[in-house]
KOLVEXDREN-610606 format. One record per residue: x, y, z of N, C-alpha, C, O in turn. Coordinates in steps of 0.2 Angstrom, whole numbers. Atoms other than C-alpha are relative to their C-alpha. Layout:
> X_Y_Z_X_Y_Z_X_Y_Z_X_Y_Z
...
//
This chain:
> 2_1_7_212_-57_339_-3_6_-1_-7_6_-6
> 3_-4_5_207_-43_334_10_6_0_11_11_-3
> -3_-4_-1_224_-35_339_6_-4_-10_10_-2_-14
> -1_4_8_229_-49_322_-6_5_-6_-4_8_-11
> 8_-5_4_212_-40_313_3_5_-2_3_7_-8
> -4_-10_0_221_-22_315_5_0_-6_5_4_-11
> -6_1_3_237_-31_309_-3_-2_-8_0_2_-11
> 0_4_2_231_-40_296_-4_4_-6_-4_3_-12
> 5_-7_8_219_-24_285_6_4_0_7_9_-4
> -3_-8_4_234_-12_288_8_1_-2_11_5_-2
> -4_1_5_247_-24_280_-4_0_-7_-2_4_-11
> 4_-1_7_232_-27_266_0_10_-3_3_12_-8
> -1_-6_0_231_-8_266_4_2_-6_3_3_-12
> -7_-1_2_250_-5_263_1_-4_-4_7_-5_-4
> -2_5_5_250_-19_250_-5_4_-8_-2_5_-13
> 4_-4_1_234_-10_242_5_7_-7_6_8_-13
> -1_-7_2_243_7_242_4_1_-4_4_7_-7
> -7_3_4_260_1_234_-2_-2_-5_0_2_-9
> 4_3_10_251_-7_218_-3_7_-1_-2_9_-7
> 7_-3_1_239_6_219_8_8_-3_9_8_-9
> -9_-3_1_257_18_216_4_-1_-3_8_3_-4
> -5_4_7_266_6_204_-1_4_-6_-7_5_-8
> 1_-5_9_269_18_188_-1_-6_-6_4_-8_-8
> 0_2_7_263_7_173_6_5_-5_7_11_-5
> -4_-5_3_277_9_159_-5_0_-7_-8_-4_-10
> 6_-3_7_267_19_145_3_-6_-7_9_-5_-6
> -1_5_6_271_5_128_-4_4_-4_-8_8_-1
> 4_1_3_265_8_111_6_-4_-5_12_-3_-5
> -4_5_7_269_-5_96_1_-6_5_1_-11_2
> -4_4_-3_275_-16_114_8_2_1_13_-2_1
> -4_-5_1_287_-5_114_2_5_7_-4_7_7
> 0_-5_-4_293_9_130_-1_7_-5_-1_8_-11
> -2_-6_4_293_28_128_5_0_-2_8_-1_-8
> -9_4_-4_309_26_135_6_-1_-5_12_2_-5
> -6_-3_5_316_20_117_-4_4_-7_-1_5_-12
> 5_-5_5_302_31_106_4_6_1_7_9_-3
> -1_-7_2_309_45_113_9_-2_-2_11_2_-5
> -5_-1_3_327_39_110_-1_-3_-7_3_0_-11
> -1_0_9_324_33_92_-4_10_-2_-3_12_-8
> -1_-6_2_317_54_92_7_5_-2_8_9_-7
> -7_-1_2_336_57_93_2_-2_-8_4_3_-11
> -1_3_5_339_47_78_2_3_-6_-1_6_-10
> 0_-2_7_348_52_64_-3_-4_-6_-3_0_-11
> 5_-1_5_337_42_52_-5_1_-1_-8_-3_3
> 10_-3_-1_320_47_49_-3_-3_1_-7_-2_4
> 6_8_0_312_32_46_-3_-1_4_-10_-1_3
> 0_3_-5_316_26_63_-1_11_6_1_13_10
> -6_-7_-4_315_47_68_-11_1_0_-15_1_4
> 8_1_1_295_46_59_-4_0_3_-9_3_5
> 6_6_-7_290_33_70_-2_0_5_-8_-1_6
> 0_-6_-7_291_40_84_-2_5_1_-4_6_7
> 5_-4_3_284_53_80_-4_-2_3_-5_-3_9
> 8_2_-1_269_46_77_1_-7_5_-5_-9_6
> 4_2_-4_270_34_89_0_2_9_-1_-1_14
> 1_-4_-7_272_48_104_-4_4_-1_-5_9_3
> 7_-5_5_259_57_93_-9_-6_3_-14_-5_5
> 9_6_-2_245_39_98_-1_-1_6_-7_0_8
> 0_-1_-4_253_38_113_-4_7_6_-7_7_12
> 6_-4_-5_244_54_119_6_6_5_12_8_3
> 0_-2_-7_246_64_135_4_-3_4_9_0_6
> -3_3_-2_254_52_144_9_-1_-3_14_-1_0
> -9_-4_-2_273_56_134_0_7_0_2_11_-4
> -1_-9_2_271_73_139_5_-1_2_5_4_6
> -6_-3_-1_289_71_143_5_-2_-6_11_0_-5
> 0_-2_6_291_68_123_0_9_-1_4_10_-6
> 2_-8_-1_288_87_124_5_2_-1_3_6_-5
> -4_-2_-1_307_93_124_3_-4_-9_5_-1_-14
> -3_5_7_312_80_109_-5_6_-5_-3_12_-6
> 3_-4_5_297_85_97_0_9_0_-4_13_-2
> 0_-10_-2_301_105_100_8_0_-4_11_4_-8
> -11_-2_3_321_101_98_-1_-1_-9_1_2_-15
> 2_-2_7_313_91_84_0_6_-8_3_8_-12
> 1_-9_6_305_105_73_4_4_-1_5_6_-7
> -6_-4_2_319_116_76_5_-2_-5_7_1_-10
> -6_3_5_332_105_68_-2_-6_-7_1_-10_-11
> 0_4_9_323_100_52_-4_5_-2_-6_6_-7
> 4_-6_5_315_117_49_-4_-4_-3_-8_-8_-1
> 7_-2_8_305_118_32_8_-7_-2_7_-6_-8
> -4_6_1_321_101_28_-7_-6_-2_-6_-9_-7
> 4_9_1_305_86_29_-7_4_1_-9_5_7
> 5_-1_0_291_94_26_-4_-4_6_-4_-2_12
> 3_8_-1_281_77_30_2_0_9_-3_-1_13
> 1_1_-8_290_78_49_-1_1_1_-4_-4_5
> 2_-4_-5_287_94_56_-7_0_-2_-10_5_1
> 10_-2_0_267_91_49_0_-11_7_-5_-12_11
> 3_2_-4_268_75_59_3_2_7_1_-2_11
> -4_-2_-10_277_81_77_-3_8_2_0_12_6
> 4_-7_1_263_98_73_-6_-6_4_-10_-4_8
> 12_8_-2_246_81_78_5_1_4_4_6_8
> -1_6_-7_259_72_90_0_8_5_0_6_11
> -4_-5_-10_262_90_104_-8_3_-5_-9_9_-5
> 8_-5_-1_242_94_98_-1_-8_6_-3_-8_12
> 2_1_-5_241_79_104_1_-2_9_-1_-7_12
> -3_-1_-9_247_82_123_-2_5_2_-2_6_8
> 10_-4_-3_233_95_124_7_5_5_13_5_3
> -2_-7_-2_239_112_136_7_-2_2_8_-1_8
> -2_5_-6_254_103_141_8_2_-6_14_2_-5
> -6_-2_4_264_110_123_1_7_3_7_9_2
> 2_-8_2_260_129_127_9_3_3_10_8_1
> -4_-1_-2_278_131_136_5_1_-7_7_6_-10
> -4_0_6_286_123_121_-1_7_-5_3_11_-7
> 3_-5_7_277_135_108_3_6_2_2_12_0
> 2_-9_-3_279_149_116_6_0_0_7_6_-1
> -7_-1_3_299_146_114_2_-2_-7_7_-2_-9
> 1_-2_7_296_145_96_-2_7_-3_1_11_-6
> 1_-9_2_287_162_94_5_3_1_5_9_-1
> 0_-6_-2_300_168_100_9_-5_-7_14_-4_-5
> -4_3_3_313_158_86_2_5_-7_-1_9_-10
> -3_-6_6_324_166_73_-2_-2_-8_1_2_-12
> 7_1_4_312_159_59_-6_-1_-2_-10_-5_-1
> 9_-1_1_297_164_53_-4_-6_1_-8_-8_5
> 3_7_-1_293_149_51_0_-4_2_-4_-8_-1
> 2_3_-5_294_140_66_-6_5_6_-9_3_11
> 4_-4_-4_285_156_73_-6_2_-2_-10_6_2
> 8_0_4_269_155_61_0_-7_1_-5_-9_4
> 5_4_-5_269_138_66_-1_-4_5_-3_-10_6
> 0_1_-5_270_139_84_-6_4_4_-8_3_10
> 4_-4_-1_257_152_83_-7_-6_-4_-13_-6_-2
> 7_6_2_245_137_72_-5_-2_7_-10_-2_9
> 1_5_-8_248_126_87_-5_2_4_-9_-1_7
> -1_-4_-5_245_138_97_-11_1_-1_-17_-1_1
> 10_1_1_226_141_92_-3_-7_-2_-9_-6_-4
> 2_5_1_223_124_89_-4_-3_8_-9_-5_9
> 2_-1_-6_224_121_107_-5_1_3_-7_-3_7
> 8_-4_-1_211_136_108_2_1_9_8_3_10
> 4_-3_-8_206_140_128_6_-5_6_5_-5_12
> -6_5_-3_220_129_136_6_4_0_9_4_5
> -6_-5_3_234_142_127_0_5_3_4_10_1
> 5_-6_-7_226_153_141_9_4_1_9_10_1
> -7_-1_-3_248_157_146_4_-2_-5_9_-6_-6
> -4_0_7_253_161_128_-2_6_-4_0_9_-9
> 5_-6_4_240_175_126_5_7_4_3_12_3
> -5_-6_5_256_187_129_5_0_-5_7_5_-8
> -8_2_6_270_177_118_-6_2_-7_-3_5_-11
> 5_0_8_254_178_102_-1_7_0_-1_9_-6
> 2_-5_-2_250_197_110_9_5_-3_10_11_-6
> -4_0_2_268_199_106_3_-2_-8_7_1_-11
> 0_1_7_269_191_90_-6_3_-5_-8_2_-11
> 7_-9_6_255_204_82_6_3_-4_6_3_-10
> -7_-4_6_272_213_77_5_-1_-1_9_4_-2
> -1_1_2_280_203_74_2_3_-11_-1_6_-15
> 2_-2_11_288_204_54_-1_0_-3_0_4_-7
> 2_-1_3_283_198_47_-8_-2_-1_-11_-5_4
> 4_3_1_267_194_40_-5_-4_1_-11_-2_1
> 1_5_-1_262_178_41_-2_-2_6_-7_-5_8
> -1_2_-8_266_177_59_-5_5_3_-10_2_6
> 6_-3_-3_255_191_63_-4_-2_-2_-7_-4_4
> 9_3_1_238_183_54_2_-6_3_8_-3_2
> -1_5_-6_243_167_66_-1_2_5_-7_4_7
> 1_-5_-5_246_176_79_-7_4_1_-9_3_7
> 10_-2_-1_227_184_79_-1_-4_0_-1_-7_6
> 6_9_-1_218_167_74_2_-2_1_3_-7_-3
> -3_2_-5_228_161_88_-3_4_5_-9_2_3
> 0_-10_-1_224_177_97_-9_-4_4_-12_-4_10
> 6_-3_0_205_175_93_-2_-9_1_-8_-9_0
> 2_9_-5_203_153_99_2_2_6_-3_4_10
> -3_1_-6_215_155_114_-8_3_3_-13_-1_6
> 4_-4_-2_202_170_118_-7_-3_2_-11_-4_7
> 8_5_1_187_162_113_-5_6_-1_-1_10_-3
> 3_-4_0_171_174_112_3_6_-1_2_10_-6
> -3_-7_-7_181_189_124_8_2_-7_13_5_-7
> -5_-2_6_192_190_105_3_4_-1_-2_8_1
> -1_-6_1_201_206_101_-1_-2_-9_-1_-7_-12
> 1_1_9_198_209_82_5_5_0_4_11_2
> -5_4_3_214_208_75_3_4_-5_4_0_-10
> -4_-1_6_222_222_62_6_-2_-2_10_1_1
> -5_5_0_236_210_55_5_4_-3_11_2_-2
> -4_-3_7_245_224_42_3_2_6_8_-2_5
> -1_-7_-6_249_236_59_5_-7_5_11_-8_7
> -1_4_-7_249_222_70_-3_4_6_0_4_11
> 3_-6_-8_237_235_84_-2_-6_-2_-2_-10_-7
> 8_2_0_223_227_89_-5_4_8_-3_6_14
> 1_-9_-3_209_239_96_-9_-9_-1_-10_-14_-5
> 5_4_-2_191_231_103_-6_-1_-6_-7_1_-12
> 2_0_6_178_225_94_-7_2_0_-10_3_6
> 7_-5_-3_160_232_90_-3_-3_3_-8_-2_6
//
């Protein structure tokens, strides 16, 4: 009798553990994340815009879409400001997971991409601490707007211990 009870208990434990590890599909408006990600690659701007908004609404659970959002930003550049803004806010919904993608954008040839990446990192705040070296490097960018955004981002990322930054020269000095 005891063996049967132990066996039953073991079977229940295995069934429960299988049920707990089963990954639920992330959906938004009845569509799985994978479908929204396919739409991010679509040439149709309406589909792409809808997908960006959906991924942003899903939030951190859509972290696997981050590379596609970064690629959408790169491809769109400044041809569609609304799509770029939607991408920015979708990325912000992901939290610190976006930091590596933003670091790569800080190295883009287009100064507006670099400025946008610095802005986003500032919005992420202290959770973007891994971006401090790249933001510090951006203080020496050839574009003054990039330097300004990098300085602002560093202040937000470092919080109260931030350095005071001279964005005209890109050099930093300790706070008095």
